[in-house]
C-alpha positions in Angstrom: 10.7 17.4 3.9 13.1 14.7 2.9 15.1 16.5 0.4 16.6 19.9 -0.2 13.8 21.3 -2.3 10.8 23.3 -1.3 7.6 21.4 -2.1 4.4 23.4 -2.4 1.7 21.5 -0.5 -0.4 22.0 2.6 0.2 19.8 5.6 -3.1 18.8 7.2 -4.7 15.8 8.7 -6.3 13.7 6.0 -8.9 12.3 8.3 -10.3 15.7 8.8 -12.5 15.1 5.7 -14.4 12.1 4.5 -15.1 10.7 1.1 -16.5 7.3 0.1 -16.2 7.9 -3.6 -15.6 10.8 -5.9 -19.2 11.4 -6.7 -20.1 12.1 -3.0 -19.6 15.3 -1.0 -16.7 15.8 1.3 -17.7 16.5 4.9 -16.0 18.2 7.8 -15.0 16.4 10.9 -18.0 15.8 13.2 -18.3 18.1 16.1 -21.9 17.9 17.3 -22.7 15.2 19.9 -26.2 15.0 18.3 -24.8 14.2 14.9 -25.7 10.9 13.3 -29.5 10.8 13.2 -30.1 11.2 9.5 -28.9 9.1 6.5 -26.8 11.9 5.2 -25.2 12.4 8.7 -24.6 8.6 9.0 -23.0 8.7 5.5 -20.7 11.5 6.7 -19.7 9.7 9.8 -18.8 6.5 8.0 -17.1 8.5 5.2 -14.7 9.7 7.9 -13.5 6.1 8.4 -12.8 5.8 4.7 -11.0 9.1 4.5 -8.7 7.9 7.3 -7.2 5.4 4.8 -5.5 8.3 3.0 -3.4 9.0 6.1 -2.1 12.3 7.4 0.9 14.4 7.9 1.9 16.2 11.1 5.0 17.4 13.0 5.5 14.0 14.6 5.6 11.7 11.6 4.4 11.6 8.0 1.9 8.8 7.4 0.6 9.0 3.9 0.1 5.4 2.8 -0.1 6.2 -0.8 3.3 7.7 -1.4 5.4 8.1 1.7 6.5 6.2 4.8 3.9 3.4 5.0 4.3 2.6 1.3 8.0 3.5 1.3 8.7 1.2 4.3 7.2 -1.9 2.7 8.7 -1.2 -0.7 12.2 -0.5 0.4 12.2 -3.4 2.8 11.4 -5.7 -0.2 13.4 -6.7 -3.2 11.8 -4.4 -5.8 12.4 -0.8 -4.7 15.0 1.4 -3.2 15.4 5.1 -2.1 19.1 5.7 -2.5 20.8 8.8 -1.0 21.7 11.1 -3.9 24.2 13.7 -2.7 22.6 15.4 0.3 19.1 14.3 -0.7 17.1 11.4 0.7 19.4 10.6 3.6 17.0 11.5 6.4 19.1 10.1 9.2 19.8 6.9 7.2 16.2 5.6 7.6 15.9 4.5 4.0 19.4 2.9 4.0 18.4 1.0 7.1 15.2 -0.2 5.5 17.2 -1.3 2.4 19.8 -3.2 4.4 17.4 -4.5 7.0 19.4 -2.9 9.7 16.5 -0.9 11.1 16.0 -0.1 14.8 13.0 1.0 16.9 14.1 4.6 16.4 13.6 4.5 12.6 11.0 7.1 11.7 9.5 4.8 9.1 8.4 2.5 11.8 6.6 5.3 13.8 4.8 6.5 10.7 3.5 3.1 9.8 2.4 2.5 13.4 0.7 5.8 13.7 -1.0 5.5 10.3 -2.7 2.3 11.5 -3.6 3.4 15.0 -4.9 6.8 13.9 -7.2 5.0 11.5 -8.3 2.6 14.2 -8.9 5.5 16.6 -11.0 7.2 14.0 -13.1 4.1 13.5 -13.5 3.6 17.2 -14.7 7.2 17.6 -17.3 6.8 14.9 -18.6 3.5 16.4 -18.9 5.4 19.7 -21.0 8.1 17.9 -23.2 5.4 16.3 -23.6 3.8 19.7 -25.0 7.1 21.1 -27.3 7.8 18.1 -31.0 7.1 18.1 -30.8 4.3 15.5 -32.3 1.0 16.2 -30.2 -2.1 16.7 -31.2 -3.4 13.2 -30.2 0.0 11.7 -26.9 0.0 13.5 -25.9 -3.6 12.5 -24.8 -2.9 8.9 -23.0 0.3 9.9 -21.1 -1.5 12.6 -20.2 -4.2 10.1 -18.8 -1.7 7.7 -16.8 0.2 10.3 -15.4 -3.0 11.9 -14.3 -4.3 8.6 -12.4 -1.1 7.9 -10.8 -1.5 11.4 -10.0 -5.1 10.6 -8.1 -4.0 7.5 -5.9 -1.7 9.7 -5.3 -4.6 12.1 -4.4 -6.9 9.1 -1.7 -4.4 8.3 -0.5 -4.2 11.9 -0.5 -8.0 12.0 1.7 -8.1 8.9 4.1 -5.4 9.9 4.3 -5.5 13.7 2.7 -8.8 14.8 2.2 -8.4 18.5 0.2 -5.3 18.8 -2.5 -4.0 21.2 -6.1 -4.6 20.2 -8.1 -1.4 21.0 -11.8 -1.3 20.3 -13.3 0.9 23.0 -13.2 4.7 22.3 -13.8 5.5 26.0 -11.1 3.3 27.4 -8.2 5.6 28.4 -6.0 2.9 29.9 -2.6 2.0 28.4 -3.2 -1.2 26.3 -0.8 -4.2 26.4 0.4 -6.3 23.6 -1.7 -9.0 22.1 0.1 -12.0 20.6 0.3 -12.3 16.9 -2.1 -15.2 17.0 -4.6 -13.1 19.0 -4.4 -10.3 16.4 -4.8 -12.9 13.6 -7.9 -14.4 15.3 -9.3 -10.9 15.8 -8.9 -9.9 12.1 -10.5 -13.2 11.0 -13.5 -13.0 13.5 -14.2 -9.4 12.8 -14.4 -9.9 9.0 -16.4 -13.1 9.3 -18.9 -11.4 11.6 -19.2 -8.4 9.3 -19.8 -10.3 6.0 -23.5 -11.1 6.5 -24.3 -7.4 6.8 -22.1 -6.1 4.0 -23.4 -5.3 0.5 -23.2 -8.3 -1.8 -23.0 -6.2 -5.0 -20.0 -4.4 -6.5 -19.7 -0.9 -4.9 -16.7 1.1 -5.8 -14.4 2.1 -3.0 -16.7 0.7 -0.3 -16.3 -2.2 2.0 -18.5 -5.0 0.6 -18.6 -8.8 1.0 -16.1 -9.0 -1.9 -13.6 -6.8 -0.1 -13.9 -8.8 3.2 -13.5 -12.1 1.3 -10.4 -10.6 -0.4 -8.8 -9.6 2.9 -9.6 -13.0 4.4 -8.0 -14.6 1.4 -4.8 -12.6 2.1 -5.0 -13.6 5.7 -5.2 -17.3 4.9 -2.6 -17.0 2.1 -0.1 -15.7 4.7 -1.3 -17.7 7.6 1.7 -20.0 7.7 4.0 -17.0 7.7 1.9 -15.1 10.3 1.1 -17.8 12.8 2.7 -21.1 11.6 -0.6 -22.7 10.3 -1.0 -23.1 6.5 -4.5 -22.5 5.2 -4.2 -22.8 1.5 -7.6 -24.3 0.8 -9.3 -21.6 3.0 -7.6 -19.0 0.8 -9.0 -20.6 -2.3 -12.5 -20.8 -0.8 -12.5 -17.1 0.0 -11.2 -16.2 -3.5 -14.1 -18.3 -5.0 -16.5 -16.1 -3.1 -15.4 -13.0 -4.9 -17.7 -12.2 -7.8 -18.5 -9.4 -10.2 -15.0 -8.5 -11.4 -12.9 -9.2 -14.5 -9.5 -8.3 -15.6 -9.3 -4.9 -17.4 -8.2 -5.6 -21.0 -5.6 -2.9 -20.6 -3.3 -3.5 -17.5 -2.7 0.3 -17.1 -6.4 1.1 -17.0 -6.1 0.2 -13.3 -3.7 3.1 -12.8 -5.1 5.7 -15.1 -6.2 9.1 -13.9 -9.8 8.0 -14.1 -9.2 4.4 -12.9 -12.5 4.2 -11.0 -13.9 2.8 -14.3 -11.7 -0.3 -14.2 -13.7 -3.6 -13.9 -10.8 -5.1 -11.9 -10.4 -2.8 -8.9 -12.0 -4.5 -5.8 -11.0 -1.8 -3.4 -9.2 1.5 -3.7 -8.6 4.8 -1.8 -10.4 7.6 -3.7 -8.4 10.8 -4.5 -9.5 14.1 -6.0 -7.0 17.0 -5.9 -9.8 19.5 -6.4 -11.7 18.2 -3.4 -8.7 18.6 -1.1 -7.5 15.0 -0.7 -3.9 14.7 0.3 -1.1 12.2 0.1 -1.2 10.9 -3.5 2.0 12.1 -5.3 4.0 9.0 -5.8 5.0 9.8 -9.3 6.6 13.0 -8.2 8.6 11.1 -5.6 10.3 8.9 -8.2 11.2 10.9 -11.3 14.1 13.3 -11.7 13.6 17.1 -11.2 13.7 17.7 -15.0 11.5 14.8 -15.9 8.6 17.1 -16.3 9.8 18.1 -19.7 9.2 14.6 -21.0 5.5 15.0 -20.1 5.0 18.6 -21.2 7.1 20.8 -23.6 6.6 23.7 -21.2 7.2 21.6 -18.1 3.6 21.9 -17.0 3.9 19.1 -14.5 4.6 19.2 -10.7 8.1 19.3 -9.5 9.6 15.8 -8.9 11.8 14.6 -6.0 14.2 12.2 -7.6 13.8 9.5 -5.0 12.3 6.0 -5.1 13.3 3.8 -8.0 13.5 0.1 -8.9 16.2 -2.0 -7.4 18.9 -3.2 -9.8 17.7 -6.3 -11.5 14.0 -5.7 -11.4 13.7 -4.0 -14.8 15.7 -6.6 -16.6 13.7 -9.4 -15.0 10.8 -8.5 -17.3 10.7 -9.9 -20.8 10.7 -7.2 -23.4 7.4 -8.5 -24.7 5.8 -8.0 -21.3 3.4 -5.1 -21.6 3.8 -4.5 -17.8 7.4 -3.5 -18.3 6.2 0.0 -19.3 5.4 0.7 -15.6 9.1 1.5 -15.4 10.9 4.4 -17.0 14.4 3.8 -18.3 17.0 5.0 -20.7 17.3 8.5 -22.3 14.7 11.0 -21.3 13.7 13.1 -24.3 12.5 16.7 -23.9 9.2 17.3 -25.7 10.4 20.9 -26.3 13.7 20.1 -28.0 13.4 16.5 -29.1 16.8 15.9 -27.6 18.0 14.2 -24.4 17.5 16.3 -21.4 20.7 17.5 -19.8 21.1 17.6 -16.1 22.6 20.5 -14.2 25.9 18.7 -14.1 26.0 18.7 -17.9 25.4 14.9 -18.2 22.4 13.4 -20.1 19.3 12.4 -18.1 19.5 8.7 -18.8 17.9 6.4 -16.2 20.2 3.4 -15.6 19.2 0.1 -14.0 22.4 -0.1 -12.1 22.9 2.1 -9.0 26.3 2.7 -7.6 25.3 2.4 -4.0 22.2 3.0 -1.8 24.4 5.4 0.2 25.8 7.3 -2.8 23.8 7.2 -6.0 24.0 9.6 -9.0 21.0 11.7 -9.9 20.1 9.6 -13.0 20.7 6.2 -11.5 17.8 3.8 -11.0 14.8 2.9 -13.2 11.9 5.1 -12.2 8.3 4.2 -11.3 5.7 5.2 -13.9 2.9 2.8 -13.0 0.3 5.5 -12.3 -0.6 7.7 -15.3 1.3 11.0 -15.5 -0.3 13.8 -17.6 0.6 17.4 -18.5 -1.3 19.7 -16.2 -1.4 17.3 -13.3 -1.5 18.9 -9.9 0.8 18.0 -7.0 -2.1 15.9 -5.5 -3.1 13.4 -8.2 -6.6 12.3 -9.1 -5.6 8.6 -9.6 -7.4 6.5 -7.0 -4.8 4.4 -5.0 -5.4 0.7 -5.7 -5.4 -1.6 -2.7 -7.0 -4.8 -4.1 -7.3 -6.0 -7.7 -9.0 -9.0 -9.2 -5.7 -10.2 -10.6 -4.7 -10.8 -7.0 -7.6 -13.1 -6.5 -6.5 -15.1 -9.6 -2.9 -15.2 -8.4 -3.8 -16.3 -4.9 -5.7 -19.3 -6.2 -2.9 -20.2 -8.5 -0.3 -20.1 -5.8 -2.5 -22.1 -3.4 -3.1 -24.9 -5.9 0.6 -25.1 -6.6 1.3 -25.3 -2.8 -1.4 -28.0 -2.5 0.3 -30.1 -5.3 -2.2 -29.3 -8.1 -0.3 -27.0 -10.5 -2.7 -28.0 -13.4 -5.5 -26.3 -11.5 -3.4 -23.2 -11.4 -3.1 -22.9 -15.2 -6.5 -21.3 -16.0 -5.7 -18.4 -13.5 -2.2 -17.9 -14.8 -3.4 -18.0 -18.4 -5.5 -14.9 -17.8 -2.6 -13.0 -16.3 0.0 -13.9 -18.9 -2.4 -13.4 -21.8 -3.1 -9.8 -20.8 0.6 -9.2 -20.2 1.5 -10.6 -23.6 3.9 -13.2 -22.2 4.0 -17.0 -22.7 2.5 -19.5 -20.4 5.3 -21.4 -18.6 5.9 -25.1 -19.3 5.8 -25.7 -15.6 3.9 -23.7 -13.0 5.9 -23.9 -9.8 6.5 -21.7 -6.8 9.5 -20.1 -8.4 7.4 -18.9 -11.3 4.6 -17.8 -9.0 7.0 -15.7 -7.0 8.5 -14.0 -10.1 5.1 -13.4 -11.6 3.8 -11.8 -8.4 6.6 -9.2 -8.8 5.8 -8.6 -12.4 2.1 -8.2 -11.8 2.1 -6.2 -8.6 5.4 -4.3 -8.7 5.3 -1.0 -6.7 1.9 -1.7 -5.2 3.2 -1.9 -1.7 2.8 -5.7 -1.2 6.1 -7.2 -2.2 7.6 -7.4 1.3 4.8 -9.7 2.4 5.4 -12.0 -0.7 9.1 -12.0 0.1 8.4 -13.3 3.6 6.0 -15.9 2.5 8.4 -17.3 -0.1 11.4 -17.1 2.2 13.4 -14.8 -0.1 13.1 -12.0 2.5 15.8 -13.7 4.6 18.3 -14.2 1.7 20.9 -11.7 0.5 20.0 -9.3 -2.3 21.3 -5.9 -3.6 22.9 -4.0 -0.7 21.5 -6.5 1.8 23.0 -9.5 3.5 21.2 -12.4 5.2 18.2 -11.2 7.3 17.5 -12.7 10.7 14.1 -14.5 11.0 12.8 -12.1 13.8 12.9 -9.2 11.3 9.8 -10.7 9.5 8.1 -8.2 11.7 9.2 -4.6 12.5 10.1 -3.3 16.0 7.5 -1.4 17.9 8.6 2.2 17.7 10.8 3.3 20.6 8.7 6.4 21.3 5.6 4.3 21.6 7.3 2.0 24.1 8.5 5.0 26.1 4.9 6.4 26.5 3.3 3.0 27.2 5.0 0.9 29.8 2.4 -1.9 29.3 4.0 -2.7 25.9 7.0 -4.9 25.4 9.3 -4.9 22.4 9.0 -7.6 19.7 11.3 -10.6 20.2 14.8 -10.2 18.8 14.9 -6.4 19.1 16.5 -4.6 22.1 14.1 -3.4 24.7 
């Protein structure tokens, strides 16, 4: 564990179970070579690809995308979150400080976890495709199954494209050779072609937590939105076109309905990772990674809430960048923390009040109460360590914001106004007099803070390379992370990303 506390949870591989939504059964990992001949067996096989999205934990790295490492890496490398060292807690060899200061190396454990999360998911998908290949299904029966699986795999490769750039493309489960790097352009082209090829076979209707045409269109829109940053070719109109293909969704009237315990009912969520603590899903405990150890008494007078780790928080300046009228500001927890048992401010073990401050002394030496905390996902008395909130990956508000940004970049800010109006109206904020890229950048932070996507926005807007809290100027080559050192040492066909030492 990262901190000097004992955390009661079971370490196991998340992809050992499968779940496509919370109304379906969980299935064990497939063992039988003859498996995959009935609809229920096919459902179980494909469900294994979806469950891989939850990630895993082992004695090599921790790769839960929803609360640790993959999420932490992208958040702390951005301008919205930090994991400061507090006394002897949260140092972990300096990996979070390196991510904050953009001084990471190929030996940073966060890099290995992000890499292994993606490639473990890809390996899982490839193994299922292999099993479908060997099944007795007809070619017509296999086609939609292949499309769904390859679309999931393309999502993993989109993340690798974003984070690491020049990565191996592995599609053959039986190939035991050591793969070589593909260029970032080749990975980009692969993601695009796989999704475009899958779309004709994917469901056109809205299906919760399943890969549909809408999900594929959304990921393609992301790809085109970031095309200039990824491969040097802007594709703003292509992004708009893909967004306009997305149908069947509306903004939830309540912003926080997207992050409620039962958020599967939101009309806004295009794609999510389902969680159900009672069904054995693992890796969804972000709220406990942010709040102070005694925060549980603000949720329950008896402290009936899981232990918290006092880690990730907002960077200084993020909380105050929200207007007080902005309803979304409630995603952050600040100020005096009141005990429901006593009605008074909770006192920490050092005798000082538990008052979350926006300012943080230093990423290397923070006090226990410093940093505004993340409260975006609902926290309730009686919650278990593994939460039931589904982890949101794509929301309809992103479709609106992508179109607005692209119209501004194409020189038509008036066309962006109807999309921005929907976002600001729900947030309770005023429409700006001028919709420009500066407004879009700031509104993206306000709308999507702590959803794991800010680093990508920072790079696209160029702010990633500018100084911010505890960080100087960032070199352009750090727009992608280094390939982990341990991966390079075991695969001599790979070479390190440009700018990083071999």
